[in-house]
N, C-alpha and C positions, 0 to 999 in steps of 0.2 A: 231648501239649501241641502246640497250633497255633502255629509260629512265623512263619506267614506274615504278611506286611505288605501294606497297601493300596499298589496301584499308584499311582505319582505322578499326578497331575491333568494332561492333557495341556496344552502350551503352545499359545500363539495359532497359530503356524506349523505345528504338527503338526495342529490341526484344519482348517485353510485350505489346506493344501500341495496336496491331491489331492480337494479337494471341489468343484471346478469354479466355476461362478458361485453366489455366496451371496446371496440376495436382500437380506438386512439390510445386508450390506456394501456391496452395490452402491448402494442407496438411501441410505445415510448418506455416501458418498463422492460419489454424484451431486448431493446437496444442497451438499456443499462445492464441487463442480465449478461447479455454478450460479453460486452466489455469487462464484465467480472469473470466470466469464464476464461477469457484471454489471460486475466491478471493472476488467476488460480494458476494456470499453466506457467507463466512466467516466472511467478514467485516461487512456487514448487520446483522449478527447475533450478532456480538459483540456489534453494535449499540443497537439491540432490547434488549438484555440481560442488558446492561447498564441502558436503560430506565425504564425497569420493575423491577430492583432491587434497593431500596433506599439505600442500603449499598455501591452502586457504584454512588452514586450522588456526591461525592467529586470533587472539581476542578480538580485534575488529571486526574481521571476516565473520567470526561466530556471531557477533551483535548484528552485522547486516543480515547474516542467513535469518538468525531470530526474528528480525523484524520483517523479512519476507516472508516467513511461515505465519506470523501473526497477521500480516495483510492478507494472506491468501485465505484465512479462516474469517477474516473480517468480511471480505469479497462474496462469502457465502450469503450474506444478509441480502445481495442484490437478487439471489435466485429465489430466497423465501419470499420476498416482496412480488416478485414475478409470478410465483405459485399462486398466491392469494388472489392476484385479479385475473391471471389466466384460466382460473378454475371457474370465475362468475363469482366467487365468495364476496370479493372485495373488501369487505371489512369484518374484523375478527375483534374480540374483547381485548382490553388492553392487557390483563394478565396473559391471556394466550400469546399475545404477541411477545411480551416480556420474556416467556419460557423459551419461545422461538429464537429469540434474537438477543438475549442477554449475553451469550459468549461473544458473538461479532460485536456487540458493543463495548464489551469489554477490552477487546482486541484494538479497537479504534482509539480509545484512550491510552491502551498500553503502549501502542505504536508512536503516539504523539510524543510522549515522555521518552521514548527510546531513542529517536532522532536526536533529540537534546543530549543524550547521554553519549552517543556515538560522537558526536562533534566534541563535547567535554573530553572525552577519552583522546581523541586526536589532538587536541590542542594541549592538554597536559603533557602528552608524549612528546610533543614538537617543543614545548617549553623546557621540559626536563627529560632529555633523550633516554635516561637509563631507568625511568620512573617504572616501565614495564618489567624490569628485573628486579624490583623490589618485592620482598616477601609479603607485603600487604596489597600488592597490585590486584590479584585476583579477588581479595576480600573486597576490595573498594568496587570492583565491576560488581561483584554479586550484590552488594549492598545497594548500588545504583539501581540495578535491574530490580531489586525486590522493592525499591521507592516507586517505580514505575507501575509496578504489580500493585502496590497500595493505592496508588492514585486511581488506578483502573477499578480496584473493589470499592474504593469511595463513591466514585463516580455510580456504580451500579447500586450500591447500598442506598443512596439518596434518591436514586431513581425508582427502586422498588417500593420505598417508602410513600413517594408520591403515586406510584401506580395503585397501590394498595388503597387509596382513598377514592379512586375511580375505576375499580377493578372492572366494572363491566360496562365502562364507556367503549365506545368503537374507534378503532384505528385501520389504517391501510397496511400497516405492519412494515414500514420501514425502520431502518436501525435507530433513526432519531425519535420514533415513537415511543422507545423505550424510556426516555425522559420525557415524562408529561410536565404539565405546568405546576411550578413548586420546586421542579429539580432542574429544568431546562436552563434557568437563568444561570445557576450554580455551575452547571456542567458547561455552558458557553464559556463562562468567564474562565474556568480551569483550561479550556481548550486554547482561548485567547491568550493567556499568560504563557502557556507552553509555546504557541507558536512564536510569541514576541521574543521570549527567551532564546529559542532556536535561532531565530535571526541574528540576535545579539551576539550568541556563541559563535556561529558561523563566520560572523563579520570580524570577530577578533581573531578566529581561526585564519580567515584569509589575510590579515594584517601580520599575524605571526608567521605564516608561510612566505610571504614576501620578504620579510626581515631576516629569515632564517638563510644563514650563508650556504651557498651551494657547494661549498668545501665540506661541509660536514657531513661524512659519509657513514655514520652509524646506520646499523640496519633498520632502527626504527624510524628514523627520519627520512631514510630512503623510501621506506614503505608508504609514511604519510605524503610524502611528495608525490608518489605515484598514484594514491589513492585520491588525492586532494581534489583534482577535477570532477571526479565522478561524485564523491560526496556534496560538493557544493551543488552541482547540477540537480542531484537527488532532492536536496533540501530546498532548492528553488522551485522545483516542481510540486513539491509537496506544499510548500507554503502558498504558491499560487493556487492549488487546488482548494485547500481549506480555506485560504483567504478569500478567494472569489467567493465560495460558498457562504462565508461569514458575512461579508459585505452585502451580498445579495440579500440575506434574511433581514439585513438590517434596515434596508431601503425598500423591502417587500411592501410595505404598508402604501407606498406611493402609487401602486396598481389600484388602489381604491378611486384615486382621481381620474384614472384613466377608462373607469367603466368596463373593466374585464370582468366576465362571468367566473365563477368559482372553477369550473372544468378548464377554462383558458388559464387562468393562474396556475393551476396546478401543473398543466402542461409546459408553461414557461419555467417554472420552478424545475421540473423535472429535466429539461433540456440544459438548464444551468448547471445541474448537478452532474451533468457529464464530464466536466472538466475535473472534478473531484475524483470521479470513479476512473478517468484516464490516468490520473496521478497516482493511484494505487497500483497501476500496470507498469510505472516506468522504472522501477529500481533494476530489474534484470537487464533491459534493452541499454541503459544507461551505462552500467558497469561493462556490459559486453563491447560497447563501442568505445569507451573511454579509458579501459583499464586493460593494459596489455596482459596482466596476470590471469584475470578473468576471462579475457577473450581466449587465451592458450587453454585455460582449463574447460572452456566449452567445448573447443575444438578437440581436444584429447578425449574429454567423456563422451561425446557423441558420436566420435569415430570408434569408439570401444562400443558402444551400444549399436551402431551400424553392422560391426563386426559379428556382434554376438546374434543379431537378427538375421544377418545374410552372410553366415559363413562361408557358403559355396562361392559368392562373389568375392569373398577375401581371398579364398584358395585360387580362384581363377587369376586374380589379379597377381599374387604371388608366382604363379606358374608363369604368367605373362613375362614379368619382370626377371625371373630366372632364365627363362628362354632368351629372352633379349640379351641377357648378359652372356649367355652361353655362344649365341651367333656373333655377339661383337668380338669375343675371344677368339672364336675361329676364324674370322676374316681380318683379324689384326695382321698386317704385313709382317713378315720375318725380316729381321736384318742379317746380313752376313759381316764376318769380320775376315 
């Protein structure tokens, strides 16, 4: 009688540990890293345009720029993961990964809260148009940003406590690997609550926007009306990105019934994560296409850069325009009296 049992299917880490460079892993990670590079450029361009244009120095604009800066730092995590697999290392210890990724991980949780703060700020300013002129307004904003920072610090704190218990464990070093079992459930719950709160806040924001009279000409309400579409689209894209990833992770166990191998599951999970990666790049394009103020600022700033990089072209254009004006004045028909 044969009592032998089938050997258990090797896990992902067993497959890749000593495999060196794995083309499919490098390609899929490379696509994510490329999306990250695009996002870094877009987000830093938004920060640059905000800093250089005084018309974008309002509190809401500063919060949007801060969110973009933090998102750019978060996107560095894609490049770190790419480096680990592209070099054939594939796996590093949990604590090594923590030291590489804890700053991007902090930014991930910080920006989740910051989008909620931006929505709350616009909602309050819409309901109370002169709130931003109150002497406590900046103190309130600073306090709310501080709360976001504390949430990020707390997530990192509980993550490192869990990581220390399995410091020599191995991971591929994505930003999610910072929160190992024991902390990942709490971090997931915090992210879920922030996402739901953001959806509720922006829903109230939309209702308040529709109920606000168009005759209200206060500068604060006019700005909120102009930025409304952009903020709503940014929120929707962010929630779709984070939400799709959350839903996928929740239903991931279903793949066990479809007999996918460990590497195939990783490939499916990585491709699904592209939507979240793309969501992190969306803020600057949305503001450019949906906000006249930001579009004008981009045109003004990058024309200035072009003039600085190619001064000869600028002088040539000026000469052509001057010459054209002079010719026009010379050929203008004279009138007699």
